C-alpha positions as CSV (number, residue, x, y, z in Angstrom):
1,M,167.5,-172.5,-65.1
2,H,165.3,-170.8,-67.6
3,L,163.0,-173.7,-67.6
4,S,162.3,-173.5,-63.8
5,T,161.8,-169.7,-64.0
6,L,159.2,-170.2,-66.7
7,I,157.4,-172.8,-64.6
8,L,157.3,-170.4,-61.5
9,L,156.0,-167.4,-63.4
10,P,152.4,-168.5,-63.5
11,A,152.5,-169.3,-59.7
12,L,153.9,-165.9,-58.9
13,A,151.3,-164.1,-61.0
14,A,148.5,-166.0,-59.3
15,A,149.9,-165.1,-55.9
16,Q,149.9,-161.5,-56.8
17,E,146.3,-161.6,-57.9
18,Q,145.3,-163.4,-54.5
19,V,146.7,-160.6,-52.4
20,P,144.1,-157.9,-53.4
21,L,141.3,-160.4,-53.0
22,A,142.3,-161.2,-49.4
23,E,142.5,-157.5,-48.6
24,R,139.0,-157.0,-50.1
25,L,137.7,-159.9,-48.1
26,Q,139.1,-158.4,-44.9
27,G,137.5,-155.0,-45.8
28,W,134.1,-156.7,-46.3
29,F,134.4,-158.5,-43.0
30,N,135.2,-155.3,-41.2
31,Q,132.2,-153.6,-42.8
32,A,130.0,-156.5,-41.7
33,K,131.3,-156.2,-38.1
34,E,130.3,-152.5,-38.0
35,L,126.8,-153.3,-39.1
36,L,126.3,-155.9,-36.4
37,P,125.0,-154.4,-33.0
38,T,127.6,-154.2,-30.3
39,P,126.4,-155.5,-27.0
40,K,126.7,-152.8,-24.2
41,I,128.2,-154.0,-21.0
42,P,126.3,-152.4,-18.0
43,Q,128.6,-150.4,-15.9
44,A,128.5,-150.9,-12.1
45,T,126.5,-148.0,-10.6
46,V,128.0,-146.4,-7.5
47,P,125.2,-145.6,-4.9
48,V,124.9,-141.9,-4.3
49,T,124.4,-141.0,-0.7
50,P,122.1,-138.0,-0.3
51,H,123.7,-135.0,1.5
52,T,122.0,-134.6,4.9
53,P,122.5,-131.1,6.6
54,P,123.9,-131.2,10.0
55,K,121.5,-131.4,12.9
56,A,120.9,-128.2,14.8
57,A,122.1,-128.3,18.4
58,V,119.4,-129.3,20.7
59,V,118.8,-126.7,23.4
60,K,117.9,-128.2,26.8
61,P,114.8,-126.6,28.3
62,K,115.4,-124.3,31.2
63,T,114.1,-125.6,34.5
64,V,111.6,-123.3,36.2
65,T,111.3,-123.8,39.9
66,Q,107.8,-123.5,41.4
67,F,107.8,-121.6,44.8
68,N,105.5,-122.2,47.7
69,P,105.4,-121.5,51.4
70,E,107.1,-124.8,52.2
71,N,110.1,-124.7,49.8
72,W,111.2,-121.1,49.4
73,K,113.5,-120.9,52.4
74,D,115.4,-124.1,51.3
75,I,115.7,-123.0,47.7
76,L,116.9,-119.5,48.4
77,A,119.2,-120.5,51.3
78,P,122.9,-119.5,50.9
79,Q,125.0,-122.2,49.3
80,S,128.8,-122.6,48.8
81,T,128.6,-120.4,45.7
82,P,126.5,-117.3,45.0
83,Q,123.2,-117.7,43.2
84,E,121.2,-115.5,40.9
85,W,117.5,-115.9,40.6
86,L,114.8,-114.3,38.4
87,I,111.4,-115.2,39.7
88,Y,108.2,-114.4,37.8
89,V,105.2,-113.5,39.9
90,T,101.8,-114.2,38.3
91,G,98.2,-114.7,39.3
92,G,94.7,-115.3,38.1
93,N,91.3,-113.6,38.1
94,K,91.4,-112.8,41.8
95,T,95.1,-111.8,42.3
96,C,95.8,-110.4,38.9
97,F,92.3,-109.4,37.9
98,G,92.5,-111.5,34.8
99,Q,95.3,-109.2,33.3
100,C,98.3,-111.6,33.4
101,A,97.6,-113.4,30.1
102,Q,100.1,-111.4,28.1
103,A,102.7,-111.5,30.7
104,N,102.3,-115.3,30.9
105,R,102.8,-115.7,27.3
106,A,105.9,-113.5,27.3
107,W,107.4,-115.3,30.2
108,K,106.9,-118.7,28.5
109,E,108.5,-117.5,25.2
110,A,111.4,-115.9,27.1
111,Q,112.3,-119.3,28.6
112,N,113.8,-120.3,25.2
113,Q,116.1,-117.4,25.2
114,F,117.2,-118.1,28.8
115,A,117.8,-121.7,27.8
116,A,120.2,-120.8,25.0
117,D,122.1,-118.5,27.3
118,S,124.6,-120.4,29.5
119,Q,125.0,-117.4,31.8
120,S,121.3,-117.0,32.5
121,P,120.1,-117.0,36.1
122,N,118.0,-119.6,37.8
123,L,114.3,-119.2,36.9
124,G,111.4,-119.4,39.4
125,R,107.7,-118.9,39.3
126,L,105.3,-117.8,42.0
127,N,101.5,-118.1,41.3
128,C,99.7,-115.8,43.7
129,E,96.4,-117.4,42.8
130,A,97.5,-120.8,44.1
131,Q,100.2,-119.6,46.6
132,G,98.5,-116.6,48.1
133,L,100.1,-117.2,51.5
134,L,103.7,-116.8,50.1
135,C,102.7,-113.7,48.1
136,S,101.4,-112.2,51.4
137,I,104.6,-113.1,53.3
138,W,106.7,-111.6,50.5
139,S,104.2,-108.6,50.2
140,V,104.3,-109.0,46.4
141,S,101.6,-108.6,43.7
142,P,101.5,-109.7,40.1
143,P,102.7,-109.4,37.4
144,M,106.2,-108.7,38.4
145,L,109.8,-110.0,38.3
146,W,112.0,-110.4,41.3
147,H,115.7,-110.4,40.7
148,I,117.4,-112.0,43.7
149,Q,121.1,-112.2,44.4
150,V,121.6,-115.0,47.0
151,P,125.2,-114.6,48.5
152,S,127.4,-117.6,49.4
153,A,127.0,-119.1,52.8
154,P,129.0,-117.2,55.5
155,S,131.8,-118.9,57.4
156,I,131.3,-119.7,61.1
157,G,131.3,-116.6,63.1
158,E,130.6,-114.3,60.1
159,E,127.6,-112.1,60.0
160,K,124.8,-113.2,57.6
161,P,125.2,-111.1,54.4
162,P,122.1,-109.3,53.0
163,V,120.1,-110.6,50.0
164,P,119.6,-107.8,47.5
165,I,116.2,-107.9,45.7
166,H,115.3,-105.8,42.8
167,P,111.6,-105.8,41.8
168,F,110.7,-105.2,38.2
169,R,107.1,-104.3,37.4
170,L,105.7,-105.7,34.1
171,N,103.2,-103.9,31.8
172,T,100.1,-106.1,31.5
173,T,99.4,-105.1,27.9
174,T,102.8,-104.5,26.2
175,V,105.3,-106.8,27.8
176,T,107.3,-109.0,25.5
177,A,109.6,-112.0,25.7
178,D,112.5,-109.8,24.7
179,E,111.8,-107.3,27.5
180,I,111.8,-110.0,30.1
181,Y,115.0,-111.5,28.7
182,K,116.7,-108.0,28.6
183,V,116.1,-107.8,32.4
184,H,119.0,-110.3,32.6
185,S,120.9,-109.7,29.4
186,E,121.0,-105.9,29.6
187,K,120.9,-105.9,33.4
188,L,117.7,-103.8,33.5
189,W,117.2,-104.8,37.1
190,E,120.1,-102.6,38.1
191,K,118.0,-99.6,37.1
192,E,115.3,-100.5,39.6
193,P,115.6,-99.5,43.2
194,E,116.5,-102.3,45.6
195,L,113.7,-103.5,47.9
196,Q,113.9,-101.7,51.2
197,T,110.8,-102.5,53.3
198,M,110.2,-104.1,56.7
199,F,108.5,-107.0,54.9
200,H,111.7,-107.9,52.9
201,P,111.7,-111.7,53.1
202,F,115.4,-111.7,54.2
203,N,116.6,-108.3,55.3
204,G,113.3,-106.8,56.6
205,L,112.5,-106.0,60.2
206,A,109.7,-108.6,60.2
207,A,112.2,-111.3,59.0
208,E,114.7,-110.2,61.6
209,Y,112.2,-110.8,64.4
210,R,110.8,-113.9,62.6
211,I,107.2,-112.5,62.5
212,N,107.0,-112.1,58.7
213,E,105.2,-115.4,58.3
214,F,102.8,-114.6,61.0
215,V,102.0,-111.1,59.6
216,G,101.8,-112.7,56.2
217,L,99.2,-115.2,57.5
218,I,97.1,-112.4,59.0
219,V,97.2,-110.4,55.8
220,Y,96.3,-113.6,53.7
221,C,93.4,-114.4,56.0
222,L,92.0,-110.8,55.7
223,S,92.3,-111.0,51.9
224,M,90.2,-114.2,51.9
225,I,87.2,-112.3,53.6
226,P,84.6,-111.3,51.0
227,S,84.4,-107.6,50.4
228,W,80.7,-107.5,51.4
229,A,81.5,-109.1,54.8
230,M,84.3,-106.6,55.4
231,M,81.8,-103.7,54.7
232,V,79.2,-105.2,57.0
233,G,81.9,-105.5,59.8
234,I,83.1,-101.9,59.3
235,S,79.5,-100.7,59.4
236,F,78.7,-102.6,62.6
237,L,81.9,-101.3,64.2
238,S,81.2,-97.7,63.3
239,R,77.6,-97.9,64.6
240,T,78.8,-99.4,67.9
241,M,81.4,-96.6,68.3
242,M,78.8,-93.9,67.5
243,S,76.2,-95.3,69.9
244,R,78.8,-95.3,72.8
245,R,79.8,-91.7,72.0
246,V,76.3,-90.3,71.9
247,G,75.1,-92.2,75.0
248,R,71.7,-93.5,75.9
249,P,68.5,-91.4,75.2
250,G,67.4,-89.2,78.2
251,Q,70.7,-89.3,79.9
252,G,72.0,-86.0,81.0
253,P,75.5,-84.7,80.2
254,G,76.5,-85.5,83.7
255,G,76.4,-89.3,83.0
256,P,74.6,-92.0,85.0
257,G,76.4,-91.0,88.2
258,G,75.9,-87.3,87.8
259,A,73.8,-85.3,90.4
260,A,70.4,-84.0,89.4
261,P,70.2,-80.2,88.8
262,A,69.0,-78.0,91.7
263,P,65.5,-76.6,91.6
264,A,65.1,-72.9,90.8
265,Q,64.2,-70.6,93.7
């Protein structure tokens, strides 16, 4: 028993000495691992989608109807529902004396405001330089706005309702797009007197007897005559009337059929 214990003592002592050595080796190994570079594993990158602002609503351009002597009656004819029209009357060097440039720009800019307004009226344009006959029929001159309220079509047997027209004169130098738009948005047309003339294209006396187009044609033809020719014609007419009034030279006051005066006694 004592012999075996003596034999095992050296082995146990050696085992106790080996434990610290193993720990030291493990510590050296860990330090060596820390000195070695650690490979970095690339991380998967998530693509970043750039933020795009929402697109602005696209405003559809407002349709502007061009009026002429052939289509105005059909366009402004009563339909199943009432219609509201705002017609811009413009011209050129002859009919507007070259002063419609500012009004033309304001009208073009105002169309964007009308397009963004779902309650805006139908828009029309009448160029008196190109459609002088229609301007003569309507008896209108540029620059001007016409606000027209076309009523619904009457039923069979009903009397034709009147068509109210409110002219709105534009300033040739100070008119702006906002002012033109306010004619509708603020109902500035209501402050203008309603058109009440015999040349009203719908309610006038000339339209009632269906002579408005004939009268307009005469006025248009007269406007096409040069001013110098008009002056020559007026001068010739006045000379003719004066010569008839004075009579021929040497003719007595009794006229050609008058008796000669009796001789003195």
